[in-house]
DODOZA-650377 format. One record per residue (C-alpha): residue number from 1; residue in three letters; x negated, z negated, y negated. Coordinates in steps of 0.1 Angstrom, whole numbers, padded with zeros to 4 digits. Layout:
// residues N
+------+------+-------+-------+-------+
: resi : resn :    c1 :    c3 :    c2 :
+------+------+-------+-------+-------+
:  NUM :  ALA :     X :     Z :     Y :
...
+------+------+-------+-------+-------+
END
This chain:
// residues 307
+------+------+-------+-------+-------+
: resi : resn :    c1 :    c3 :    c2 :
+------+------+-------+-------+-------+
:    1 :  UNK :  0157 :  0386 : -0105 :
:    2 :  UNK :  0150 :  0352 : -0102 :
:    3 :  UNK :  0183 :  0339 : -0092 :
:    4 :  UNK :  0191 :  0370 : -0066 :
:    5 :  UNK :  0161 :  0357 : -0047 :
:    6 :  UNK :  0174 :  0323 : -0048 :
:    7 :  UNK :  0206 :  0332 : -0036 :
:    8 :  UNK :  0190 :  0353 : -0009 :
:    9 :  UNK :  0168 :  0325 :  0008 :
:   10 :  UNK :  0175 :  0292 : -0003 :
:   11 :  UNK :  0196 :  0287 :  0026 :
:   12 :  UNK :  0170 :  0295 :  0050 :
:   13 :  UNK :  0154 :  0265 :  0042 :
:   14 :  UNK :  0161 :  0232 :  0058 :
:   15 :  UNK :  0154 :  0199 :  0047 :
:   16 :  UNK :  0121 :  0190 :  0062 :
:   17 :  UNK :  0107 :  0222 :  0053 :
:   18 :  UNK :  0114 :  0217 :  0019 :
:   19 :  UNK :  0099 :  0181 :  0019 :
:   20 :  UNK :  0066 :  0194 :  0032 :
:   21 :  UNK :  0066 :  0227 :  0013 :
:   22 :  UNK :  0071 :  0202 : -0020 :
:   23 :  UNK :  0043 :  0179 : -0006 :
:   24 :  UNK :  0020 :  0206 :  0001 :
:   25 :  UNK :  0022 :  0222 : -0034 :
:   26 :  UNK : -0005 :  0209 : -0059 :
:   27 :  UNK : -0015 :  0218 : -0091 :
:   28 :  UNK : -0034 :  0250 : -0100 :
:   29 :  UNK : -0064 :  0249 : -0124 :
:   30 :  UNK : -0049 :  0282 : -0139 :
:   31 :  UNK : -0015 :  0264 : -0148 :
:   32 :  UNK : -0002 :  0244 : -0170 :
:   33 :  UNK :  0015 :  0209 : -0162 :
:   34 :  UNK :  0048 :  0225 : -0176 :
:   35 :  UNK :  0045 :  0254 : -0155 :
:   36 :  UNK :  0038 :  0234 : -0122 :
:   37 :  UNK :  0067 :  0211 : -0132 :
:   38 :  UNK :  0091 :  0242 : -0133 :
:   39 :  UNK :  0080 :  0256 : -0102 :
:   40 :  UNK :  0087 :  0225 : -0082 :
:   41 :  UNK :  0122 :  0220 : -0098 :
:   42 :  UNK :  0132 :  0254 : -0085 :
:   43 :  UNK :  0116 :  0243 : -0052 :
:   44 :  UNK :  0140 :  0210 : -0052 :
:   45 :  UNK :  0168 :  0232 : -0062 :
:   46 :  UNK :  0166 :  0251 : -0029 :
:   47 :  UNK :  0179 :  0220 : -0011 :
:   48 :  UNK :  0196 :  0182 : -0022 :
:   49 :  UNK :  0165 :  0168 : -0032 :
:   50 :  UNK :  0170 :  0140 : -0056 :
:   51 :  UNK :  0151 :  0134 : -0090 :
:   52 :  UNK :  0131 :  0108 : -0081 :
:   53 :  UNK :  0119 :  0124 : -0050 :
:   54 :  UNK :  0111 :  0153 : -0071 :
:   55 :  UNK :  0090 :  0132 : -0097 :
:   56 :  UNK :  0069 :  0116 : -0070 :
:   57 :  UNK :  0059 :  0148 : -0057 :
:   58 :  UNK :  0052 :  0161 : -0084 :
:   59 :  UNK :  0028 :  0134 : -0100 :
:   60 :  UNK :  0010 :  0135 : -0060 :
:   61 :  UNK :  0001 :  0170 : -0067 :
:   62 :  UNK : -0015 :  0159 : -0101 :
:   63 :  UNK : -0051 :  0157 : -0089 :
:   64 :  UNK : -0062 :  0126 : -0113 :
:   65 :  UNK : -0066 :  0090 : -0107 :
:   66 :  UNK : -0036 :  0067 : -0100 :
:   67 :  UNK : -0042 :  0046 : -0135 :
:   68 :  UNK : -0041 :  0079 : -0152 :
:   69 :  UNK : -0011 :  0089 : -0139 :
:   70 :  UNK :  0004 :  0055 : -0146 :
:   71 :  UNK :  0025 :  0069 : -0180 :
:   72 :  UNK :  0044 :  0090 : -0156 :
:   73 :  UNK :  0060 :  0065 : -0136 :
:   74 :  UNK :  0095 :  0047 : -0145 :
:   75 :  UNK :  0112 :  0078 : -0157 :
:   76 :  UNK :  0150 :  0075 : -0154 :
:   77 :  UNK :  0156 :  0113 : -0162 :
:   78 :  UNK :  0140 :  0146 : -0157 :
:   79 :  UNK :  0142 :  0153 : -0193 :
:   80 :  UNK :  0128 :  0115 : -0197 :
:   81 :  UNK :  0095 :  0129 : -0174 :
:   82 :  UNK :  0092 :  0160 : -0189 :
:   83 :  UNK :  0083 :  0143 : -0220 :
:   84 :  UNK :  0063 :  0121 : -0205 :
:   85 :  UNK :  0042 :  0150 : -0186 :
:   86 :  UNK :  0039 :  0166 : -0221 :
:   87 :  UNK :  0020 :  0130 : -0239 :
:   88 :  UNK :  0001 :  0130 : -0203 :
:   89 :  UNK : -0012 :  0165 : -0207 :
:   90 :  UNK : -0022 :  0160 : -0243 :
:   91 :  UNK : -0045 :  0131 : -0231 :
:   92 :  UNK : -0059 :  0151 : -0205 :
:   93 :  UNK : -0068 :  0179 : -0223 :
:   94 :  UNK : -0081 :  0160 : -0246 :
:   95 :  UNK : -0120 :  0166 : -0245 :
:   96 :  UNK : -0127 :  0135 : -0269 :
:   97 :  UNK : -0111 :  0112 : -0249 :
:   98 :  UNK : -0133 :  0083 : -0245 :
:   99 :  UNK : -0107 :  0063 : -0228 :
:  100 :  UNK : -0103 :  0085 : -0197 :
:  101 :  UNK : -0139 :  0089 : -0196 :
:  102 :  UNK : -0149 :  0055 : -0195 :
:  103 :  UNK : -0127 :  0053 : -0170 :
:  104 :  UNK : -0141 :  0076 : -0148 :
:  105 :  UNK : -0173 :  0065 : -0152 :
:  106 :  UNK : -0169 :  0029 : -0147 :
:  107 :  UNK : -0147 :  0034 : -0116 :
:  108 :  UNK : -0172 :  0054 : -0098 :
:  109 :  UNK : -0198 :  0028 : -0103 :
:  110 :  UNK : -0177 : -0001 : -0095 :
:  111 :  UNK : -0164 :  0021 : -0060 :
:  112 :  UNK : -0203 :  0025 : -0057 :
:  113 :  UNK : -0210 : -0012 : -0060 :
:  114 :  UNK : -0184 : -0022 : -0040 :
:  115 :  UNK : -0188 :  0000 : -0012 :
:  116 :  UNK : -0226 : -0008 : -0009 :
:  117 :  UNK : -0212 : -0046 : -0005 :
:  118 :  UNK : -0193 : -0038 :  0026 :
:  119 :  UNK : -0216 : -0012 :  0041 :
:  120 :  UNK : -0247 : -0036 :  0042 :
:  121 :  UNK : -0227 : -0063 :  0057 :
:  122 :  UNK : -0240 : -0064 :  0098 :
:  123 :  UNK : -0206 : -0051 :  0119 :
:  124 :  UNK : -0182 : -0080 :  0125 :
:  125 :  UNK : -0164 : -0071 :  0164 :
:  126 :  UNK : -0126 : -0079 :  0158 :
:  127 :  UNK : -0123 : -0089 :  0197 :
:  128 :  UNK : -0148 : -0120 :  0196 :
:  129 :  UNK : -0157 : -0122 :  0161 :
:  130 :  UNK : -0191 : -0123 :  0163 :
:  131 :  UNK : -0215 : -0104 :  0139 :
:  132 :  UNK : -0240 : -0074 :  0155 :
:  133 :  UNK : -0220 : -0054 :  0172 :
:  134 :  UNK : -0186 : -0033 :  0167 :
:  135 :  UNK : -0156 : -0040 :  0194 :
:  136 :  UNK : -0162 : -0007 :  0212 :
:  137 :  UNK : -0194 : -0024 :  0222 :
:  138 :  UNK : -0181 : -0057 :  0228 :
:  139 :  UNK : -0190 : -0071 :  0263 :
:  140 :  UNK : -0163 : -0091 :  0265 :
:  141 :  UNK : -0138 : -0060 :  0255 :
:  142 :  UNK : -0121 : -0068 :  0289 :
:  143 :  UNK : -0109 : -0100 :  0283 :
:  144 :  UNK : -0090 : -0089 :  0255 :
:  145 :  UNK : -0089 : -0106 :  0215 :
:  146 :  UNK : -0105 : -0141 :  0206 :
:  147 :  UNK : -0085 : -0168 :  0198 :
:  148 :  UNK : -0102 : -0180 :  0165 :
:  149 :  UNK : -0080 : -0216 :  0169 :
:  150 :  UNK : -0086 : -0225 :  0205 :
:  151 :  UNK : -0113 : -0203 :  0215 :
:  152 :  UNK : -0096 : -0187 :  0245 :
:  153 :  UNK : -0097 : -0152 :  0251 :
:  154 :  UNK : -0060 : -0133 :  0259 :
:  155 :  UNK : -0044 : -0135 :  0226 :
:  156 :  UNK : -0050 : -0138 :  0182 :
:  157 :  UNK : -0044 : -0174 :  0164 :
:  158 :  UNK : -0016 : -0158 :  0147 :
:  159 :  UNK :  0004 : -0164 :  0179 :
:  160 :  UNK : -0012 : -0192 :  0199 :
:  161 :  UNK :  0008 : -0208 :  0226 :
:  162 :  UNK : -0007 : -0247 :  0212 :
:  163 :  UNK :  0003 : -0238 :  0178 :
:  164 :  UNK :  0039 : -0244 :  0193 :
:  165 :  UNK :  0029 : -0278 :  0205 :
:  166 :  UNK :  0021 : -0295 :  0175 :
:  167 :  UNK :  0046 : -0286 :  0147 :
:  168 :  UNK :  0032 : -0302 :  0114 :
:  169 :  UNK :  0053 : -0306 :  0084 :
:  170 :  UNK :  0049 : -0289 :  0051 :
:  171 :  UNK :  0040 : -0320 :  0035 :
:  172 :  UNK :  0009 : -0326 :  0057 :
:  173 :  UNK : -0019 : -0344 :  0036 :
:  174 :  UNK : -0036 : -0316 :  0045 :
:  175 :  UNK : -0022 : -0292 :  0024 :
:  176 :  UNK : -0018 : -0314 : -0004 :
:  177 :  UNK : -0053 : -0321 : -0010 :
:  178 :  UNK : -0065 : -0314 : -0043 :
:  179 :  UNK : -0075 : -0276 : -0046 :
:  180 :  UNK : -0078 : -0258 : -0078 :
:  181 :  UNK : -0061 : -0228 : -0062 :
:  182 :  UNK : -0029 : -0210 : -0057 :
:  183 :  UNK : -0014 : -0217 : -0020 :
:  184 :  UNK :  0012 : -0190 : -0011 :
:  185 :  UNK :  0031 : -0192 :  0019 :
:  186 :  UNK :  0033 : -0164 :  0049 :
:  187 :  UNK :  0057 : -0170 :  0076 :
:  188 :  UNK :  0036 : -0148 :  0101 :
:  189 :  UNK :  0040 : -0173 :  0130 :
:  190 :  UNK :  0053 : -0148 :  0162 :
:  191 :  UNK :  0050 : -0112 :  0164 :
:  192 :  UNK :  0075 : -0093 :  0142 :
:  193 :  UNK :  0100 : -0070 :  0154 :
:  194 :  UNK :  0103 : -0035 :  0152 :
:  195 :  UNK :  0134 : -0033 :  0130 :
:  196 :  UNK :  0109 : -0053 :  0102 :
:  197 :  UNK :  0087 : -0026 :  0099 :
:  198 :  UNK :  0084 :  0000 :  0077 :
:  199 :  UNK :  0061 :  0033 :  0067 :
:  200 :  UNK :  0045 :  0027 :  0038 :
:  201 :  UNK :  0020 :  0050 :  0014 :
:  202 :  UNK : -0007 :  0036 : -0009 :
:  203 :  UNK : -0028 :  0060 : -0023 :
:  204 :  UNK : -0016 :  0087 : -0001 :
:  205 :  UNK : -0025 :  0066 :  0031 :
:  206 :  UNK :  0000 :  0059 :  0055 :
:  207 :  UNK :  0001 :  0023 :  0066 :
:  208 :  UNK :  0026 :  0006 :  0085 :
:  209 :  UNK :  0035 : -0028 :  0073 :
:  210 :  UNK :  0058 : -0060 :  0077 :
:  211 :  UNK :  0086 : -0066 :  0051 :
:  212 :  UNK :  0085 : -0106 :  0048 :
:  213 :  UNK :  0105 : -0122 :  0025 :
:  214 :  UNK :  0093 : -0157 :  0036 :
:  215 :  UNK :  0057 : -0145 :  0024 :
:  216 :  UNK :  0053 : -0147 : -0014 :
:  217 :  UNK :  0024 : -0118 : -0015 :
:  218 :  UNK :  0016 : -0085 : -0007 :
:  219 :  UNK : -0016 : -0084 :  0016 :
:  220 :  UNK : -0037 : -0062 :  0042 :
:  221 :  UNK : -0064 : -0067 :  0061 :
:  222 :  UNK : -0097 : -0059 :  0055 :
:  223 :  UNK : -0097 : -0027 :  0079 :
:  224 :  UNK : -0067 : -0013 :  0061 :
:  225 :  UNK : -0088 : -0019 :  0027 :
:  226 :  UNK : -0120 :  0002 :  0043 :
:  227 :  UNK : -0090 :  0028 :  0049 :
:  228 :  UNK : -0081 :  0028 :  0014 :
:  229 :  UNK : -0120 :  0036 :  0001 :
:  230 :  UNK : -0127 :  0003 : -0011 :
:  231 :  UNK : -0107 :  0000 : -0042 :
:  232 :  UNK : -0127 : -0025 : -0068 :
:  233 :  UNK : -0112 : -0063 : -0062 :
:  234 :  UNK : -0103 : -0088 : -0086 :
:  235 :  UNK : -0112 : -0121 : -0079 :
:  236 :  UNK : -0085 : -0144 : -0068 :
:  237 :  UNK : -0086 : -0178 : -0062 :
:  238 :  UNK : -0056 : -0176 : -0038 :
:  239 :  UNK : -0047 : -0196 : -0005 :
:  240 :  UNK : -0024 : -0185 :  0020 :
:  241 :  UNK : -0011 : -0210 :  0038 :
:  242 :  UNK :  0013 : -0205 :  0076 :
:  243 :  UNK : -0009 : -0179 :  0094 :
:  244 :  UNK : -0014 : -0194 :  0123 :
:  245 :  UNK : -0011 : -0231 :  0109 :
:  246 :  UNK : -0045 : -0226 :  0094 :
:  247 :  UNK : -0051 : -0217 :  0053 :
:  248 :  UNK : -0074 : -0185 :  0042 :
:  249 :  UNK : -0085 : -0175 :  0011 :
:  250 :  UNK : -0081 : -0142 : -0006 :
:  251 :  UNK : -0110 : -0119 : -0008 :
:  252 :  UNK : -0095 : -0108 : -0038 :
:  253 :  UNK : -0070 : -0084 : -0051 :
:  254 :  UNK : -0061 : -0051 : -0066 :
:  255 :  UNK : -0031 : -0034 : -0082 :
:  256 :  UNK : -0018 :  0001 : -0069 :
:  257 :  UNK :  0017 :  0016 : -0064 :
:  258 :  UNK :  0032 :  0015 : -0026 :
:  259 :  UNK :  0052 :  0041 : -0021 :
:  260 :  UNK :  0082 :  0025 :  0009 :
:  261 :  UNK :  0113 :  0051 :  0014 :
:  262 :  UNK :  0107 :  0071 : -0016 :
:  263 :  UNK :  0106 :  0043 : -0037 :
:  264 :  UNK :  0071 :  0037 : -0057 :
:  265 :  UNK :  0067 :  0009 : -0072 :
:  266 :  UNK :  0037 : -0016 : -0087 :
:  267 :  UNK :  0021 : -0042 : -0065 :
:  268 :  UNK : -0006 : -0066 : -0065 :
:  269 :  UNK : -0022 : -0060 : -0033 :
:  270 :  UNK : -0046 : -0093 : -0016 :
:  271 :  UNK : -0071 : -0087 :  0010 :
:  272 :  UNK : -0073 : -0111 :  0040 :
:  273 :  UNK : -0099 : -0111 :  0072 :
:  274 :  UNK : -0088 : -0087 :  0099 :
:  275 :  UNK : -0083 : -0117 :  0124 :
:  276 :  UNK : -0059 : -0132 :  0099 :
:  277 :  UNK : -0027 : -0112 :  0105 :
:  278 :  UNK : -0017 : -0091 :  0136 :
:  279 :  UNK : -0010 : -0063 :  0117 :
:  280 :  UNK : -0022 : -0038 :  0090 :
:  281 :  UNK :  0000 : -0051 :  0060 :
:  282 :  UNK :  0027 : -0072 :  0053 :
:  283 :  UNK :  0048 : -0067 :  0019 :
:  284 :  UNK :  0059 : -0099 :  0003 :
:  285 :  UNK :  0085 : -0109 : -0017 :
:  286 :  UNK :  0065 : -0104 : -0049 :
:  287 :  UNK :  0072 : -0069 : -0041 :
:  288 :  UNK :  0108 : -0067 : -0024 :
:  289 :  UNK :  0123 : -0085 : -0055 :
:  290 :  UNK :  0119 : -0056 : -0073 :
:  291 :  UNK :  0142 : -0038 : -0048 :
:  292 :  UNK :  0175 : -0037 : -0036 :
:  293 :  UNK :  0172 : -0040 :  0003 :
:  294 :  UNK :  0192 : -0048 :  0032 :
:  295 :  UNK :  0191 : -0054 :  0067 :
:  296 :  UNK :  0212 : -0042 :  0100 :
:  297 :  UNK :  0206 : -0028 :  0134 :
:  298 :  UNK :  0188 :  0003 :  0127 :
:  299 :  UNK :  0162 : -0016 :  0103 :
:  300 :  UNK :  0154 : -0025 :  0067 :
:  301 :  UNK :  0166 : -0003 :  0039 :
:  302 :  UNK :  0152 : -0004 :  0006 :
:  303 :  UNK :  0164 :  0012 : -0028 :
:  304 :  UNK :  0150 :  0012 : -0061 :
:  305 :  UNK :  0165 : -0016 : -0081 :
:  306 :  UNK :  0189 : -0006 : -0108 :
:  307 :  UNK :  0188 : -0020 : -0140 :
+------+------+-------+-------+-------+
END
């Protein structure tokens, strides 16, 4: 009966419909993980869905924290993924698993602390940079954004025309001062081309990012950090150079998976001020070196690195 239904209806589902169905399918409270896996596998058989996309859809459909589900990543075959799924189900069903309970409690408490720290701050206008009001109420709204370098309205510091007039060598004594911090280079000096833009997701939140092989680190701005729900930050003494020829300190970093073109890989993500970069996120070489990527007239294509 099952085979008859598949033969009857499989050719009526196109790739877009199938993709939407798999993304919308979630683990039900009444079914086991193995039942959920078989259901998703049957859906994938209705079209040409590769195993890595199937695995990502299954993991996304499990309502649990990314840290708990990290054991499910990295499978090279469906058989290997099924074995990991059994181990994960055992951990999930263990009522006395202290590690899971402690993680949920600590994460909840830390999230409240981080959220309170940010929400207690005065609002900062992203146009003029002053505290006490938001950009929608800025009295200088019609003049555009204010450059934090020359203090003139109409452009941001990363594309300030004064930067091109004064080219400073990398060996400048200001960069060579003794500072006990990591200094990373970020090569965003001009507006990026659209071909270098890619759509990524972090914690299921869609973000437009720039792939920049000249950037040593992967970074996001504060606005994107807030959109992600204030994940707990680890302290960082890293310093970024090359953004508007200034040095910018990282506010901290967190670790999470970045999904880009159906490839999910771990990433160390730094947070910087909104005015530091003219876009929401930069994918640096620290993330890209885990992949195989090519550039062409249609933009950048990224594939999982094959061992």
